[in-house]
C-alpha positions in Angstrom: -5.5 19.7 -27.8 -5.9 19.6 -24.0 -3.9 22.2 -22.0 -2.0 19.3 -20.3 -2.0 15.6 -19.8 -1.6 13.6 -16.5 1.0 10.9 -16.4 1.2 8.6 -13.4 4.8 7.9 -12.6 5.4 4.9 -10.3 8.8 4.0 -8.8 9.9 3.3 -5.3 13.2 5.1 -6.2 13.1 8.9 -6.1 16.1 9.0 -8.5 14.3 7.0 -11.1 11.3 9.3 -10.9 13.6 12.3 -11.3 15.3 10.7 -14.3 11.9 10.2 -16.0 10.7 13.8 -15.2 14.0 15.2 -16.6 14.0 13.0 -19.7 10.4 13.9 -20.5 10.8 17.6 -19.8 7.7 19.8 -20.0 6.6 18.2 -23.3 7.8 14.9 -24.7 7.1 16.1 -28.2 6.0 19.2 -30.0 2.5 17.8 -30.9 1.8 16.5 -27.3 0.4 18.8 -24.6 2.6 19.6 -21.5 2.9 16.7 -19.0 1.8 16.9 -15.4 3.2 14.0 -13.4 1.3 12.3 -10.6 4.1 10.6 -8.7 3.5 7.4 -6.7 6.0 5.4 -4.7 3.6 2.6 -3.6 1.0 0.4 -5.1 -1.8 1.8 -2.9 -0.9 5.3 -4.1 -1.1 4.1 -7.8 -4.5 2.6 -7.2 -5.8 5.7 -5.5 -4.5 7.9 -8.3 -6.1 5.7 -11.0 -9.4 5.5 -9.0 -9.5 9.4 -8.9 -9.4 9.4 -12.7 -7.9 11.8 -15.2 -4.7 9.8 -15.8 -3.8 9.8 -19.5 -0.8 7.4 -19.3 1.3 5.5 -16.8 5.1 5.1 -16.6 5.9 2.1 -14.3 9.3 1.1 -13.0 9.8 -2.6 -13.5 12.6 -2.5 -11.0 10.5 -0.9 -8.2 10.4 -2.7 -4.8 8.7 -4.4 -3.1 6.2 -4.6 -6.0 7.7 -4.2 -9.4 6.1 -2.3 -12.3 5.3 -5.5 -14.2 3.1 -6.8 -11.4 1.5 -3.4 -11.0 0.9 -3.2 -14.8 -0.7 -6.7 -14.9 -2.9 -5.8 -11.9 -4.1 -2.4 -13.3 -4.6 -3.8 -16.8 -6.9 -6.5 -15.4 -8.7 -4.5 -12.7 -8.9 -0.9 -13.7 -11.8 0.0 -16.1 -10.4 1.7 -19.2 -6.9 1.5 -17.9 -4.6 4.2 -19.4 -1.8 3.0 -21.6 1.4 1.9 -19.8 5.0 2.5 -20.6 7.1 0.0 -18.6 10.7 0.7 -17.6 12.6 -2.6 -17.8 16.0 -3.4 -16.5 17.2 -5.5 -19.5 16.0 -5.8 -23.1 15.5 -9.5 -22.4 12.7 -8.6 -20.0 10.5 -7.4 -22.9 8.7 -10.8 -23.0 7.7 -10.2 -19.3 6.4 -6.8 -20.3 4.2 -8.4 -22.9 2.8 -10.8 -20.2 2.0 -7.8 -18.0 0.1 -6.1 -20.9 2.4 -3.1 -21.1 1.7 -1.0 -24.2 5.3 0.0 -24.6 8.7 -0.5 -23.0 12.0 1.3 -22.6 15.1 0.2 -20.7 16.7 1.6 -17.6 18.8 3.6 -17.1 16.5 6.1 -18.8 17.6 7.2 -22.3 15.9 10.6 -22.7 15.1 10.5 -26.5 13.7 7.0 -26.4 11.6 7.6 -23.3 10.2 10.9 -24.6 9.3 9.3 -27.9 7.7 6.2 -26.3 5.6 8.3 -23.9 4.6 10.7 -26.7 3.5 7.8 -28.8 1.2 6.6 -26.0 -0.2 10.0 -25.5 -1.0 10.4 -29.2 -2.8 7.0 -29.5 -6.5 7.0 -29.2 -7.7 5.4 -25.9 
């Protein structure tokens, strides 16, 4: 098992990023390495982080402004070679169909529910890429 995994966390809202970090804790599950977050508040920062490599999963805020996580997800899934799996934070359960359109690998709703978020992220980190 690697010593840690890198998770890209995209949201224009610092409070949402803090909620995700707090909900995940140091380790989202006992069988997953510790998480090191790479925080991004803009699309250019997301693209630079992914271009630099070594990102194991992404958590994208579907409610981010001016570019929502669904659009970011669609873009990176179509433009980034071997794009890491994406957990998309959605505002309403009814938005799950849009998450499917964006090619998200998993979804969870906002506000963040710690157990659900940690379980979803751990599942993505366990899956072979």
